[in-house]
TIPAKE-153601 format. One record per residue (C-alpha): residue number from 1; residue in one letter; x, y, z. Coordinates in nm, 4 decimals. Layout:
    i  aa         X         Y         Z
  NUM   a         X         Y         Z
...
END
This chain:
    i  aa         X         Y         Z
    1   m   -4.6415    6.3044   -5.1542
    2   l   -4.9176    6.1313   -4.9574
    3   r   -4.9570    5.8669   -5.2221
    4   t   -4.5851    5.8048   -5.2325
    5   g   -4.5770    5.7598   -4.8522
    6   i   -4.8611    5.5064   -4.8592
    7   v   -4.6841    5.3034   -5.1250
    8   a   -4.3594    5.3074   -4.9269
    9   s   -4.5400    5.1883   -4.6137
   10   m   -4.7067    4.9045   -4.7988
   11   l   -4.3716    4.7959   -4.9464
   12   a   -4.2085    4.7965   -4.6015
   13   i   -4.4886    4.5818   -4.4567
   14   g   -4.4562    4.3407   -4.7490
   15   v   -4.0797    4.3045   -4.7075
   16   a   -4.1138    4.2468   -4.3329
   17   w   -4.3786    3.9797   -4.3927
   18   c   -4.1575    3.8061   -4.6494
   19   v   -3.8534    3.8157   -4.4214
   20   g   -4.0635    3.6744   -4.1397
   21   v   -4.1752    3.3906   -4.3606
   22   v   -3.8208    3.3166   -4.4736
   23   m   -3.6797    3.3253   -4.1182
   24   t   -3.9546    3.1034   -3.9856
   25   g   -3.8924    2.8603   -4.2645
   26   c   -3.5194    2.8398   -4.1708
   27   v   -3.5930    2.7525   -3.8055
   28   e   -3.8620    2.4923   -3.8519
   29   k   -3.7587    2.1379   -3.9448
   30   d   -3.9292    1.8055   -3.9687
   31   s   -3.7312    1.5683   -3.7465
   32   q   -3.9335    1.2757   -3.8766
   33   f   -3.8672    1.3529   -4.2407
   34   g   -3.7904    1.0287   -4.4235
   35   s   -3.8684    0.8054   -4.1253
   36   e   -4.1462    0.6366   -4.3182
   37   l   -3.8810    0.5069   -4.5545
   38   v   -3.6890    0.3221   -4.2739
   39   p   -3.7997   -0.0399   -4.2230
   40   p   -3.9408   -0.0964   -3.8718
   41   h   -3.6674   -0.3483   -3.7865
   42   q   -3.4007   -0.0801   -3.8416
   43   l   -3.5434    0.1870   -3.6115
   44   m   -3.2911    0.2947   -3.3459
   45   a   -3.2847    0.4899   -3.0192
   46   s   -2.9842    0.6338   -2.8318
   47   r   -2.9316    0.6209   -2.4565
   48   t   -2.6797    0.7375   -2.1956
   49   d   -2.6592    0.5373   -1.8726
   50   s   -2.4439    0.5940   -1.5637
   51   t   -2.6171    0.3532   -1.3250
   52   v   -2.3881    0.0522   -1.3772
   53   q   -2.2071    0.0020   -1.0465
   54   v   -1.8332   -0.0681   -1.0217
   55   r   -1.7290   -0.2329   -0.6958
   56   t   -1.3761   -0.1988   -0.5557
   57   y   -1.1514   -0.4396   -0.3645
   58   i   -0.7866   -0.4206   -0.2605
   59   g   -0.5140   -0.6582   -0.3735
   60   q   -0.1349   -0.6726   -0.3993
   61   y    0.1097   -0.7335   -0.6823
   62   d    0.3037   -0.9934   -0.4869
   63   s    0.5629   -1.0415   -0.7601
   64   v    0.6604   -0.8162   -1.0490
   65   q    0.9624   -0.8306   -1.2748
   66   t    1.2241   -0.5743   -1.1741
   67   s    1.5103   -0.6744   -1.4089
   68   f    1.4230   -0.4695   -1.7156
   69   a    1.6853   -0.3877   -1.9758
   70   g    1.7865   -0.0244   -1.9570
   71   q    1.6509    0.0214   -1.6056
   72   y    1.9417    0.1232   -1.3874
   73   q    1.7843    0.3640   -1.1369
   74   l    1.6552    0.1377   -0.8623
   75   a    1.4895    0.1921   -0.5236
   76   l    1.7003    0.1323   -0.2126
   77   g    1.5879    0.1855    0.1442
   78   s    1.2965    0.1603    0.3824
   79   h    1.0077    0.4036    0.4042
   80   v    0.6750    0.4226    0.5889
   81   d    0.3794    0.5939    0.4203
   82   p    0.0673    0.6322    0.6400
   83   l   -0.1500    0.5368    0.3415
   84   v    0.0243    0.2180    0.2260
   85   g    0.2525    0.1149    0.5128
   86   r    0.6187    0.0223    0.4999
   87   l    0.8138   -0.0508    0.1830
   88   t    1.1630   -0.1989    0.2029
   89   a    1.3802   -0.2245   -0.1083
   90   q    1.7163   -0.3936   -0.1698
   91   v    1.9299   -0.3879   -0.4842
   92   f    2.1316   -0.6524   -0.6644
   93   s    2.3690   -0.5852   -0.9499
   94   n    2.6507   -0.7744   -1.1094
   95   y    2.9481   -0.5896   -1.2511
   96   a    3.2173   -0.6355   -1.5127
   97   p    3.5406   -0.4714   -1.6276
   98   l    3.5467   -0.2186   -1.9068
   99   g    3.6095   -0.4685   -2.1855
  100   f    3.7636   -0.8171   -2.1752
  101   d    4.1230   -0.9034   -2.2697
  102   h    4.2946   -1.2081   -2.1195
  103   s    4.6407   -1.1472   -2.2661
  104   s    4.8755   -0.9965   -2.0017
  105   y    4.5723   -0.8225   -1.8547
  106   f    4.7546   -0.6678   -1.5601
  107   g    5.0989   -0.6434   -1.7220
  108   i    5.4264   -0.7725   -1.5830
  109   e    5.4439   -0.8714   -1.2150
  110   p    5.1278   -0.6902   -1.0984
  111   v    5.0715   -0.6002   -0.7326
  112   i    4.7230   -0.5049   -0.6041
  113   d    4.7254   -0.1861   -0.3963
  114   s    4.3581   -0.1264   -0.3083
  115   m    4.0019   -0.1265   -0.4364
  116   t    3.7191    0.1253   -0.3900
  117   l    3.3440    0.1241   -0.4469
  118   a    3.1643    0.4450   -0.5472
  119   i    2.7868    0.4456   -0.4870
  120   t    2.5727    0.7316   -0.6186
  121   t    2.2142    0.8003   -0.5146
  122   s    2.0328    1.0658   -0.7155
  123   q    1.6995    1.1195   -0.5365
  124   a    1.5273    1.0497   -0.2075
  125   y    1.1653    0.9901   -0.1108
  126   g    1.0710    1.0494    0.2518
  127   d    1.2528    1.2133    0.5420
  128   t    1.6154    1.3085    0.4687
  129   t    1.6598    1.5097    0.7904
  130   a    1.5863    1.2597    1.0671
  131   v    1.8668    1.0033    1.0953
  132   d    2.1656    0.8550    0.9146
  133   h    2.0849    0.5137    0.7733
  134   w    2.3327    0.2279    0.7839
  135   i    2.3713    0.0628    0.4432
  136   d    2.5533   -0.2685    0.3993
  137   v    2.7120   -0.4104    0.0836
  138   y    2.7518   -0.7887    0.0497
  139   r    2.9319   -1.0076   -0.1997
  140   v    2.6907   -1.2535   -0.3629
  141   e    2.8117   -1.6128   -0.4004
  142   g    2.6691   -1.9401   -0.5238
  143   h    2.4440   -1.8221   -0.8066
  144   t    2.5222   -1.6807   -1.1515
  145   f    2.2784   -1.4088   -1.2554
  146   k    2.2344   -1.3843   -1.6320
  147   r    2.1098   -1.1002   -1.8467
  148   d    1.8763   -1.3237   -2.0488
  149   s    1.6839   -1.4321   -1.7361
  150   a    1.4014   -1.2495   -1.5588
  151   y    1.4203   -1.1668   -1.1871
  152   y    1.1300   -1.0662   -0.9675
  153   s    1.0566   -0.8528   -0.6650
  154   n    1.0092   -1.1536   -0.4333
  155   f    1.3478   -1.3112   -0.5131
  156   d    1.5106   -1.4518   -0.1961
  157   m    1.8746   -1.3450   -0.1829
  158   s    1.9472   -1.4840    0.1642
  159   p    2.1006   -1.8166    0.0461
  160   y    2.3587   -1.6301   -0.1639
  161   i    2.5067   -1.3746    0.0753
  162   s    2.7692   -1.4198    0.3438
  163   g    2.7185   -1.3064    0.7005
  164   t    2.9686   -1.0193    0.6839
  165   p    2.9321   -0.7169    0.4525
  166   i    3.2368   -0.6146    0.2515
  167   a    3.1498   -0.2474    0.3120
  168   s    2.9151   -0.0412    0.5279
  169   f    2.8370    0.3294    0.5378
  170   q    2.5897    0.5824    0.6725
  171   m    2.3774    0.8100    0.4553
  172   r    2.1045    1.0639    0.5172
  173   k    2.0772    1.2534    0.1889
  174   p    2.1390    1.1593   -0.1754
  175   g    2.4942    1.1919   -0.2980
  176   l    2.8201    1.0087   -0.3628
  177   q    2.9794    0.7621   -0.1217
  178   v    3.3296    0.6210   -0.1858
  179   l    3.4141    0.3114    0.0176
  180   k    3.7364    0.1169    0.0564
  181   l    3.6896   -0.2573    0.0017
  182   p    3.8748   -0.5345    0.1862
  183   m    4.2130   -0.6389    0.0462
  184   d    4.1117   -1.0050    0.0121
  185   f    3.8175   -0.8964   -0.2070
  186   a    4.0482   -0.6777   -0.4159
  187   q    4.3132   -0.9502   -0.4429
  188   a    4.0518   -1.1961   -0.5723
  189   h    4.0215   -0.9833   -0.8866
  190   l    4.3820   -1.0453   -0.9894
  191   d    4.4100   -1.3048   -1.2659
  192   n    4.7064   -1.2671   -1.4964
  193   t    4.7249   -1.6089   -1.6645
  194   q    4.7423   -1.6524   -2.0414
  195   s    4.4772   -1.9224   -2.0769
  196   k    4.1066   -1.9252   -2.1493
  197   d    4.0528   -2.0065   -1.7820
  198   n    4.1330   -1.6428   -1.7084
  199   i    3.8252   -1.4819   -1.5496
  200   y    3.8672   -1.1821   -1.7808
  201   y    3.8606   -1.3914   -2.0968
  202   v    3.4807   -1.3608   -2.1488
  203   d    3.1952   -1.2100   -1.9521
  204   t    3.0447   -1.5505   -1.8660
  205   a    3.3670   -1.6623   -1.6957
  206   f    3.3821   -1.3360   -1.4988
  207   h    3.0200   -1.3530   -1.3820
  208   e    3.0558   -1.7154   -1.2775
  209   h    3.3478   -1.6127   -1.0572
  210   f    3.2068   -1.2802   -0.9327
  211   n    2.8311   -1.3206   -0.8892
  212   g    2.7615   -0.9554   -0.8022
  213   l    2.6803   -0.7268   -0.5089
  214   y    2.3761   -0.7011   -0.2824
  215   i    2.3004   -0.3629   -0.1207
  216   k    2.0490   -0.3167    0.1606
  217   f    1.9463   -0.1016    0.4547
  218   r    2.0682   -0.2620    0.7744
  219   d    1.7375   -0.2051    0.9548
  220   p    1.3847   -0.1444    0.8200
  221   a    1.2304    0.1930    0.8945
  222   p    1.0458    0.2084    1.2283
  223   a    0.7211    0.4019    1.2680
  224   g    0.7747    0.7272    1.0836
  225   e    0.8699    0.8064    0.7279
  226   g    1.2186    0.6684    0.6800
  227   t    1.3858    0.7181    0.3436
  228   l    1.3737    0.5549    0.0031
  229   f    1.6742    0.6425   -0.2141
  230   q    1.7156    0.6053   -0.5881
  231   i    2.0492    0.4429   -0.6616
  232   d    2.1911    0.5325   -1.0028
  233   l    2.3955    0.2329   -1.1173
  234   s    2.5187    0.4204   -1.4247
  235   q    2.7101    0.6474   -1.1854
  236   c    2.8421    0.3657   -0.9641
  237   m    3.1716    0.1847   -1.0174
  238   m    3.4516   -0.0059   -0.8516
  239   t    3.8142    0.0884   -0.9121
  240   l    4.1053   -0.1526   -0.8696
  241   f    4.4424    0.0133   -0.8083
  242   y    4.7643   -0.1782   -0.8811
  243   h    5.1249   -0.1336   -0.9953
  244   n    5.3815   -0.3472   -1.1738
  245   k    5.7170   -0.4538   -1.0348
  246   g    5.8658   -0.4735   -1.3840
  247   y    5.8032   -0.2632   -1.6908
  248   q    5.4685   -0.2963   -1.8693
  249   h    5.6020   -0.0717   -2.1476
  250   e    5.9432    0.0821   -2.1964
  251   e    5.8070    0.4307   -2.1461
  252   t    5.6136    0.3405   -1.8290
  253   p    5.8031    0.3586   -1.4971
  254   a    5.7734    0.0459   -1.2827
  255   a    5.6269    0.2236   -0.9825
  256   d    5.3333    0.3911   -1.1623
  257   t    4.9856    0.3085   -1.0305
  258   t    4.7385    0.1704   -1.2838
  259   i    4.3622    0.1385   -1.2470
  260   q    4.1045   -0.1093   -1.3692
  261   r    3.7427    0.0034   -1.3524
  262   m    3.4494   -0.2283   -1.2859
  263   l    3.1144   -0.0956   -1.4107
  264   f    2.7550   -0.1831   -1.3257
  265   v    2.5999   -0.0127   -1.6290
  266   g    2.7643    0.1142   -1.9446
  267   d    2.8006    0.0843   -2.3200
  268   y    3.0593   -0.1917   -2.2901
  269   v    2.8978   -0.3929   -2.0101
  270   f    2.5572   -0.4630   -2.1635
  271   y    2.5733   -0.8222   -2.0336
  272   n    2.5184   -0.7093   -1.6722
  273   t    2.1833   -0.7381   -1.4972
  274   s    2.0310   -0.5686   -1.1931
  275   f    1.7026   -0.5863   -1.0060
  276   m    1.5210   -0.4973   -0.6831
  277   m    1.3804   -0.7110   -0.4041
  278   l    1.0738   -0.5545   -0.2401
  279   q    0.8776   -0.6185    0.0800
  280   h    0.5609   -0.4518    0.2105
  281   d    0.4143   -0.4348    0.5608
  282   y    0.0589   -0.2992    0.5462
  283   t    0.0143   -0.3187    0.9245
  284   q    0.2300   -0.0032    0.9357
  285   a   -0.0386    0.1984    0.7508
  286   d   -0.2611    0.4315    0.9549
  287   p   -0.6351    0.3879    0.8800
  288   a   -0.7052    0.6973    1.0921
  289   q   -0.5271    0.8995    0.8196
  290   g   -0.7023    0.7151    0.5376
  291   g   -0.4476    0.4349    0.5186
  292   v   -0.5250    0.0842    0.4000
  293   v   -0.6696   -0.1645    0.6464
  294   a   -0.4318   -0.4622    0.6308
  295   a   -0.7184   -0.7109    0.6680
  296   q   -0.8779   -0.5769    0.3472
  297   v   -0.5764   -0.6647    0.1319
  298   g   -0.6729   -0.9736   -0.0662
  299   d   -1.0423   -0.9631    0.0303
  300   t   -1.2477   -0.9918   -0.2902
  301   v   -1.5830   -1.0221   -0.1120
  302   t   -1.6168   -0.7004    0.0903
  303   s   -1.6146   -0.3804   -0.1164
  304   t   -1.4111   -0.0872    0.0141
  305   q   -1.4353    0.2832    0.0866
  306   y   -1.1032    0.3539   -0.0804
  307   g   -0.8856    0.1995   -0.3475
  308   y   -0.5051    0.2095   -0.3437
  309   i   -0.2583    0.1894   -0.6311
  310   e    0.1102    0.1555   -0.5454
  311   g    0.4256    0.0999   -0.7463
  312   l    0.7149   -0.1331   -0.6618
  313   a    0.5077   -0.4520   -0.6314
  314   g    0.2599   -0.2794   -0.4020
  315   l   -0.1181   -0.2428   -0.3915
  316   k   -0.3695   -0.2632   -0.6740
  317   t   -0.7445   -0.2028   -0.6796
  318   w   -0.9740   -0.4636   -0.8245
  319   l   -1.2691   -0.3275   -1.0232
  320   r   -1.5758   -0.5472   -1.0697
  321   i   -1.8552   -0.4378   -1.3017
  322   d   -2.1982   -0.5299   -1.1666
  323   t   -2.3290   -0.7860   -1.4135
  324   a   -2.6858   -0.7438   -1.2848
  325   d   -2.6810   -0.3792   -1.3979
  326   l   -2.5616   -0.4750   -1.7470
  327   r   -2.8269   -0.7458   -1.7652
  328   r   -3.0902   -0.4885   -1.6666
  329   i   -2.9915   -0.2660   -1.9630
  330   k   -3.0318   -0.5570   -2.2037
  331   e   -3.3669   -0.6559   -2.0500
  332   q   -3.4978   -0.3000   -2.0740
  333   a   -3.3995   -0.2921   -2.4415
  334   v   -3.6029   -0.6067   -2.5052
  335   q   -3.9007   -0.4626   -2.3175
  336   l   -3.8872   -0.1572   -2.5446
  337   g   -3.8905   -0.3795   -2.8494
  338   y   -3.5197   -0.3660   -2.9353
  339   n   -3.3004   -0.6660   -3.0053
  340   h   -2.9465   -0.5317   -2.9724
  341   v   -2.7452   -0.2894   -2.7555
  342   a   -2.4720   -0.1320   -2.9704
  343   l   -2.2220    0.0378   -2.7399
  344   q   -2.0714    0.3620   -2.8740
  345   r   -1.8558    0.4507   -2.5731
  346   a   -1.7912    0.3305   -2.2188
  347   e   -1.5984    0.5747   -1.9996
  348   l   -1.4782    0.4879   -1.6512
  349   q   -1.4220    0.7820   -1.4154
  350   v   -1.2168    0.7357   -1.0970
  351   n   -1.1774    1.0137   -0.8391
  352   v   -0.8637    1.0965   -0.6385
  353   v   -0.9005    1.1493   -0.2642
  354   d   -0.7860    1.4941   -0.1445
  355   p   -0.6648    1.6171   -0.4846
  356   g   -0.4207    1.9044   -0.4701
  357   y   -0.0538    1.9941   -0.4824
  358   e    0.0586    1.7836   -0.1862
  359   e   -0.1196    1.4733   -0.3106
  360   y   -0.0126    1.5217   -0.6714
  361   q    0.3532    1.5198   -0.5624
  362   k    0.3125    1.1549   -0.4604
  363   t    0.0488    1.0251   -0.6975
  364   f    0.0728    0.8643   -1.0431
  365   t    0.0299    1.0787   -1.3526
  366   g   -0.1250    0.7806   -1.5289
  367   l   -0.2910    0.4500   -1.4390
  368   g   -0.3612    0.1362   -1.6365
  369   i   -0.6288   -0.1342   -1.6307
  370   y   -0.5270   -0.4986   -1.6740
  371   h   -0.6635   -0.8483   -1.6695
  372   s   -0.3254   -0.9250   -1.5083
  373   m   -0.0314   -0.6873   -1.4991
  374   t    0.2174   -0.9511   -1.3865
  375   e    0.1550   -1.2002   -1.6699
  376   p    0.1070   -0.9468   -1.8474
  377   d   -0.2489   -0.9662   -1.9863
  378   f   -0.3838   -0.6337   -2.1100
  379   l   -0.7283   -0.5090   -2.2000
  380   t   -0.7877   -0.4627   -2.5715
  381   e   -0.7644   -0.0862   -2.5249
  382   y   -0.4280   -0.1020   -2.3466
  383   n   -0.1112   -0.2668   -2.4704
  384   p    0.1899   -0.0502   -2.3795
  385   v    0.4323   -0.3194   -2.4960
  386   l    0.3126   -0.2787   -2.8546
  387   e    0.3002    0.0953   -2.8078
  388   g    0.6665    0.0934   -2.7085
  389   i    0.7801   -0.0866   -3.0232
  390   t    0.9147    0.1718   -3.2648
  391   g    0.7187    0.1732   -3.5887
  392   s    0.4502   -0.0667   -3.4648
  393   g    0.1777    0.1866   -3.5444
  394   y   -0.0099    0.0876   -3.2297
  395   t   -0.1573    0.3488   -2.9962
  396   s   -0.3311    0.2667   -2.6704
  397   s   -0.6819    0.4100   -2.6494
  398   l   -0.7408    0.3333   -2.2824
  399   g   -0.6307    0.6755   -2.1579
  400   g   -0.5908    0.6839   -1.7808
  401   g   -0.4055    1.0149   -1.7480
  402   l   -0.4657    1.2240   -1.4369
  403   i   -0.6857    1.5298   -1.5018
  404   r   -0.5463    1.7513   -1.2282
  405   s   -0.8088    2.0253   -1.2543
  406   q   -1.0798    1.7704   -1.1738
  407   g   -0.8852    1.5260   -0.9577
  408   q   -0.9903    1.2382   -1.1793
  409   y   -0.8619    0.9558   -1.3985
  410   r   -1.0676    0.8652   -1.7068
  411   f   -1.0508    0.5473   -1.9129
  412   d   -1.2046    0.4402   -2.2420
  413   v   -1.3132    0.0781   -2.1820
  414   t   -1.5560    0.0542   -2.4746
  415   s   -1.4239   -0.2669   -2.6275
  416   y   -1.4068   -0.4442   -2.2917
  417   v   -1.7651   -0.3593   -2.1922
  418   q   -1.8971   -0.4341   -2.5419
  419   q   -1.7422   -0.7798   -2.5228
  420   i   -1.9136   -0.8363   -2.1886
  421   l   -2.2490   -0.7281   -2.3351
  422   t   -2.2100   -0.9687   -2.6262
  423   g   -2.0947   -1.2552   -2.4057
  424   r   -1.7478   -1.2797   -2.5604
  425   e   -1.5794   -1.1685   -2.2367
  426   g   -1.6502   -1.3512   -1.9117
  427   r   -1.4028   -1.1687   -1.6848
  428   f   -1.5901   -0.9021   -1.4908
  429   m   -1.2978   -0.8268   -1.2559
  430   t   -1.0022   -0.6157   -1.3724
  431   e   -0.6967   -0.4660   -1.2012
  432   l   -0.6443   -0.0928   -1.1670
  433   g   -0.2704   -0.0410   -1.1291
  434   p    0.0182    0.1846   -1.2256
  435   a    0.0703    0.2595   -1.5924
  436   y    0.2911   -0.0250   -1.7143
  437   a    0.5961    0.1963   -1.7657
  438   a    0.5610    0.3214   -1.4048
  439   m    0.5186   -0.0169   -1.2340
  440   n    0.8536    0.0274   -1.0560
  441   s    0.7847    0.3866   -0.9521
  442   s    0.7683    0.4817   -0.5836
  443   s    0.4418    0.6755   -0.6405
  444   r    0.1075    0.5795   -0.4855
  445   t   -0.2511    0.6920   -0.5346
  446   r   -0.5615    0.6755   -0.3159
  447   i   -0.8980    0.6823   -0.4933
  448   y   -1.2575    0.6785   -0.3784
  449   g   -1.3942    0.3258   -0.3689
  450   f   -1.7411    0.1783   -0.4058
  451   d   -1.8505    0.2490   -0.0452
  452   s   -1.7764    0.6220   -0.0676
  453   p   -1.9665    0.9380   -0.1683
  454   f   -1.7746    0.9446   -0.5009
  455   p   -1.7495    0.5852   -0.6263
  456   p   -1.6079    0.4952   -0.9678
  457   k   -1.8589    0.5837   -1.2390
  458   l   -1.9110    0.3920   -1.5621
  459   i   -2.0868    0.6043   -1.8250
  460   l   -2.2326    0.4102   -2.1166
  461   t   -2.3481    0.5663   -2.4427
  462   y   -2.5250    0.3179   -2.6670
  463   i   -2.7799    0.2693   -2.9440
  464   l   -3.0763    0.0335   -2.9249
  465   v   -3.1296   -0.1499   -3.2511
  466   k   -3.4392   -0.3391   -3.3610
END
């Protein structure tokens, strides 16, 4: 028994020693294994750098296109935001009948009875409890607006409107308003000839005769919030009521009232166009509440504490990468004996001021970076036009979505920064603005700028190559 116990103990010690050897062998590794086979000129080193500074300046999109096909929910009103000041928005739209037919269009011996305009607003931004706003509707004359032309936020409508509105109404909350139009305006829509000169013969003839309607707030919002409505042109229409003295058809009594609808948007009026005119007053912002300082708008010399991004032809934030910092990285690589800086990733992080529920209700869910949004001229990483083409196979890699849990936007700007490092890109200033699809949104975002405790951060991950 004693001998058997000794043998068992010796076997246990042997197994433990073997296991220890095996386990130790699994953990240890030679990180330099094979390095002697790599030629010296191919040796590499990886680095992560977050010291490249990104300076911020404030600018404005003074003119953006607002006449996009399929866009029929437009901003109307006047609103004061303490961060970005006062925004005033007017709406133009032309209209057309439901189909064109010049032959006996109104039947036998037509008589115009009346005409109404129905205006529908679907949403409101601002204070809908304070006051009723006067809204005026004007007939536009002297200019034919065409669907195949582009119209911009700074378009001057004043030469094309008369001094007297054809309708006026008061509104405080979103909803439907039905207005009676003047009889002379209604009577002007009667054309019952049998020739090609009939205004209902083709859409071009109609639009040359009726140039459209212009809708605006009578007075801009004073200090205080005011209201910005969203007018839904697909739910707006004009209705012309008339009757015939004689018989239009044998089965139709002479005294029956008939209607002709005029639509702003619809499947059979695709030749219509509509757009917004937008004005901003940044002196109405309140710097004491973090609002923009009007004197900083357009200043590309003095960096800022905050950056502002605003839709509806509003504010943008210029970002300028410090070229001295990029040059320092390249110089340090040379000092270490490396010839090239091969960028693997460049991530830009931008922080929202006062992130939380209240701020997120007004801020953008996504931002974009541009060389110029109004041209448009996109970064390599960001081309939403191609992305929107069905079957193009293109996907933007820029990112820019809001990470709500961290109050931060993040962008992949690898290609852009790599091109700067290689000298193929000489533009060090870019525009931080709304995501392209949201350029006509009423949202706005305030971010921390260069002169703040949380400035934009550019994180570079790269390899040094000999």
